[in-house]
N, C-alpha and C positions, 0 to 999 in steps of 0.2 A: 203532770206533776213536775214542778220546777226543782232542779237539783240543789242541794244545800251548798255544794262546793262550786266555785267558779272554775272554769276550764284550766286556767293557769295554776290554781291551787291544787287541782287534781293531778295535773302534769308533774308538779314538783313532789307531791306526796305519794305517787304511785309506787308500790313495791309489792313483792309477793307476801302472802300471809302465811306465817309459819305456825307450828303447833304451840309455840310459846308466846304468840302474840296475844296481849290482853284483849278481853272482849270489847272494851270501849274503843280500843285502837282498831280492832277488826271491822267494826261498824264504819268507821271513817275510811278505812282502806277499801272496803267493799263499795262505798259510795264513790270514792275516787275512781275505782275500776269501772263502775257503771257510767260515770260521766265521760271517762276517756273512751270507753267502747262506743258510746253513742256518738261522740265527736269523731272518732275514727271512721265509723260507718257513714256518717254524714259527709265527711271529706272524701271518702272513697266513692260515694255516689256522684259527687261533683267532679272528681278527677277521672273517674272511670264510668262514663255514661252507660246506661243499660243497653242501648242499641249497639254500642261498639265493643263492649266487653261482656263476657258471660258472668252470671252470678258466682260461678265457681272461681273464676279469676279474681273477682272482687273479694270474695270471702278469703281466698288465699292471701291476698295483699293485706287485708284487715288483720288476719291471724298473725302474719309475719310481723307487722308493725307492733301489735300488742305484745307478742312474744319478745321482740327485741327490747321493748320498753321494760318489761318485767325482768328480763335477763340481766339488764344493766344494774339491777338491784335498787336499793334506796337512792333516789335521785338527789333530793334536796336541791336548793338553788345552786346553779353552776354558772361560771363565767360564760357569757354568750347565749344563755337561755333567753327565750322570748320574755318580754316584760308585760305582755298583755294577752288577753284571750285571743285577739286577732292574730297576734304573733304566733301563738301556739297552733292556731288553725293553719297558718301558712307552713309552720314546721311540720305538722301532720301531713299536709298535702305533699310536701317534699319527701317525707318518709314513705308515703304510699307510692309515689313515682319511683323511688329507689327500690322498693319491694317489687314493683312491676318489672323494672329493668332487670333485677336479679333473677326473677322467675323466667323472664324471656331468655336470658343468657343460659340458664340451666336447661331450658328446653332446646336451645340451639345446639348444645353439646351432645345431645342424644341423637346421633345420626343413625339412620337405619342402614345396616350393612346387608348387602345382597349375598345370600348364602351361596349362590352359584359361583360367585367370584372367589369366595373363600375355599370352596371345594376344589377348584382348579389349582390352587396353590399347594394343596396338600399332597 
């Protein structure tokens, strides 16, 4: 089934759905969410090939990108936004790489401490 919204239109209109959102608007926002999630998953598979990255790492990156987009609130057109579907795809690829880098930095910070060394200091 072909999406009703183009990728750029979905990118611009993506926002969280609140309890006061009218039904007609909810349908459009849900479609925008589906289009964006499909695009993010597609870009994640391209940027994070299955042999090199685990499904868990890929899912974490996808969730991070989608969460950050929704957290930003109603986007609307902004200066510097991509002007085409291809531009949005490139933007999503960069966002996925950023999410991967952030995850890698978080994992590096968790250093295993040897309990024997800590006991000698006590």
